[in-house]
Each structure stands twice: as C-alpha cells, then as structure tokens.
C-alpha positions in Angstrom: 0.6 -20.8 -36.7 -1.0 -23.6 -38.6 -4.2 -25.2 -37.4 -2.5 -28.5 -36.6 0.3 -27.0 -34.4 -2.0 -26.3 -31.5 -2.8 -29.1 -29.0 -5.4 -28.3 -26.4 -4.2 -28.3 -22.8 -0.5 -28.3 -23.6 0.2 -24.6 -23.5 2.8 -23.3 -21.0 0.9 -20.9 -18.7 3.6 -20.0 -16.2 3.9 -16.5 -17.4 0.1 -15.9 -17.2 0.0 -17.4 -13.7 2.8 -15.1 -12.4 1.2 -12.1 -14.1 -2.1 -12.8 -12.5 -0.5 -13.3 -9.1 1.4 -10.1 -9.4 -1.7 -8.2 -10.5 -3.7 -9.5 -7.5 -0.9 -8.6 -5.1 -0.5 -5.1 -6.5 -4.3 -4.7 -6.2 -4.2 -5.8 -2.6 -1.4 -3.4 -1.8 -3.2 -0.5 -3.4 -6.4 -1.3 -1.7 -4.8 -1.5 1.8 -2.8 1.7 1.3 -6.0 3.5 0.2 -7.8 2.2 3.2 -5.0 3.4 5.5 -4.9 6.8 3.9 -8.7 7.2 4.3 -8.4 6.0 7.9 -5.7 8.6 8.6 -7.8 11.3 7.1 -10.9 10.3 9.0 -9.0 10.1 12.3 -7.4 13.6 11.9 -10.2 15.5 10.1 -13.4 14.0 11.4 -12.5 12.8 14.8 -10.0 15.5 15.7 -7.2 13.1 16.6 -3.6 14.4 16.6 -2.0 13.7 13.2 1.0 12.0 14.7 -1.1 9.7 16.9 -3.2 8.9 13.8 -0.1 8.2 11.7 1.3 5.8 14.3 -2.0 3.9 14.6 -2.4 3.6 10.8 1.2 2.7 10.2 1.1 0.1 13.0 -2.1 -1.3 11.7 -0.8 -1.4 8.2 2.3 -3.3 9.2 0.1 -5.8 11.1 -2.3 -6.2 8.2 0.6 -6.6 5.7 2.3 -9.2 7.8 -0.9 -11.1 8.3 -1.4 -11.2 4.5 2.2 -12.4 4.0 3.5 -9.3 2.2 6.9 -9.5 3.8 9.7 -7.0 4.1 8.9 -4.9 1.1 5.5 -4.1 2.6 7.1 -2.9 5.9 9.6 -0.8 4.0 6.8 0.8 2.0 4.8 1.6 5.1 7.9 3.1 6.8 8.7 5.2 3.6 5.1 6.5 3.4 5.2 7.4 7.1 8.5 9.2 6.5 6.9 11.1 3.6 3.9 12.0 5.8 6.4 13.4 8.5 8.2 15.4 5.8 5.0 16.9 4.5 3.9 17.8 8.0 7.3 19.5 8.5 6.8 21.5 5.4 3.4 22.6 6.6 4.9 23.6 9.9 7.6 25.7 8.2 5.1 27.4 5.9 3.0 28.3 8.9 6.0 30.0 10.5 6.5 32.1 7.4 2.9 33.2 7.1 
C-alpha cells in the first residue's frame, strides 16, 4: 500500500467491532460458567449439600444470570446441556460404585 492510499478515519472497522463484541461475550460466558462450576463444587464439597440440589440451584441461577445479561436461547441450551452432562457423570459414578 502506497503512503498516499491511506486516509485517516475512513477505514471500515465493522469486522473489528464484531470480533471485539464476540470476544467479550465469549469471555463473559466462560467467566459465568467457571463461577457456576466453582459454586457447585463449593456447595457439594465444602457445605455438604446434596449434589442434585446444588446442580438445580446452580443451573437455575445460571439461567437467571444469563437471561439478565441478554445471552438468549443459546445460553439456556448450554446450561441445560452442561446439567445433562453432570447427570451423566453422576450416573457413571453410581454405576462404578456398584461394581466396586
């Protein structure tokens, strides 16, 4: 690019804006999911709460937080999928306890 082709303030920055917004949303998603995982671990391991009660509290809180931040349906689907994964892992733990 020649030195005279550039005009200050006339660059199209739509791609940069959308990339920044996506990065910030992904960071918020990751931070909230990490907080929910830590809350679930704290409730079950430190406070002695039943794991299923803790899962319901954390999933419900996650849905409320996500809707409050405007994350939409993808957030709800993610929380439900992660809760399903937690139930599956707990089922595997139960089955391995039966074997041992």
